[in-house]
N, C-alpha and C positions, 0 to 999 in steps of 0.2 A: 504494500499500500504505499503510495506517495502522498505525503502530507503537504498541504498548502500552508505557506508560512505567512504569518500576519504582515511581516515587512514587505511582501509582494503586493499588498493592497492598501497603499496609502489613501487617505481621504483627501480630495482635492477640492479647493474652493475657487470661485471665480466671481467677479462683479459683472462680467460681460459675456459669460458662457463661451468664451474662446481662449482666454489667457488663464491657464490654471496654475494654482499655487499650492504647495503642501504646507501643512502645519509643522512648525519648527520642532524638532526634538519630541515627536509624539511618543508617548509611552503605551497608551491604550485609547481605543475608542469603541463606541457601540452604536448601532443603528437599529433601535427598536421599531418595528412596524406592527401597529395595532390596528384591529378592526373592531369597532364598537358594534354590538348587536343588541337588539331590543326584542325580547320574547313576550308574547301575549298569548294566554290561554283563551281560546274561544270555544264556543259550542261545536265548531267544526274541526277543532284540532288546534295545535300550536301554530302561531303565525310568527315568523322570525323576519325582522328587518335588519339590514346590514348597511352601516355607514361606510363611506369611503375610508380607505386605510390612512392612518396618520403616521407620521415618521418625525422623529426627534433625535437627531445624531447628537452625541455628547462624547467628551473625551477629557484626556489629561495629557499635559505636555510640559517639558522643562524650558524655562526661559533661556534665550540664547543672547549672548552679548554681541556676535557678529553674524547675524543671519544673512543668508544669500538673498538675492533679489526674487528668488523663486519661493521664498518661505513666508508664511504668515506667523507673525509673532504675537505675544499677548497685547501689545500696545495696538496693533492693527485690529485684532479681535474686539478689543474695548472700543476702539474708534467706530468700528462697524455697528456695535451694539448701541452706542450713544447716538449715532446718526441714523438708526433704524434702516441700515443699508440692505437692499434685497440682494441676496447671493444665490449663486448655483452651487450645488455640491455634487460630487460623483465619486464612486468607487467602481473600479473595473479590473477584472482579471481575465485573461492576460491584459496587461497595460499597454502592449505594443505588438506589432506583427500583424498578420493578415486576418486575425480573428479576435480582435479587441473586444473585451467584455463578453466573450462567448460563455465563460463559465460563471462569472459573477458580474452583474451590472446593476447599479443603483444611481439614480440621478433625479435631482428635484431642486425646486426653489426653496429658500429658507431665509430666515433672519436670525442673528445672534441674539439670544434672550437671556443668557447668563454668562458672566465671566467671573472667576474667583481666583485671586492671586493668593498663593499659599507660600508663606515663609517660615520655615522650621529650623531651629537652631541645628547646625551641623549638616544641613542638607542643601541641595541646590534649590533655587527658586523655581517654584512650579506654578502652573495655573491649570484651571479646568474651564471648559466651555460647553454651552448647550446651544444647539441650533433648533428652531422650531420650524417644521416643514410647512410649506403653503402649497396648495393645489394638490395635484396628483403625483405620486411616486412613480418614476418610469424605470422598468426593468428590461427594456428592449434596446439593445445597443445599435440597432439598425438606423 
């Protein structure tokens, strides 16, 4: 069995859906996808309604003193949050070649709704972030 490594799937962010940036020194991230349901018992049986899926990526990273121009820092995430900037996010595997995203592909619009700067004695400065998805989550790389 060949295991897929997390480092092969960086989360990428963009303000224009064409110039993609990675989050600096990412330690972990999650993309929960939830579908709310509403169940009602009726005389004809159970009726089930489904809402569109919601997605709220979040994660943790280490602050970097000298990020590259292709990296998103804590300061940039905070700036996007305070300015309510509409972003695009994507995760894709494979990330290059002829079959981009054929195994894993998630893309959507979002805004930064939480940033937390963490300073612990004896540790590197860290930050966490939460994105709140808007609209529909796309899982089709075509």
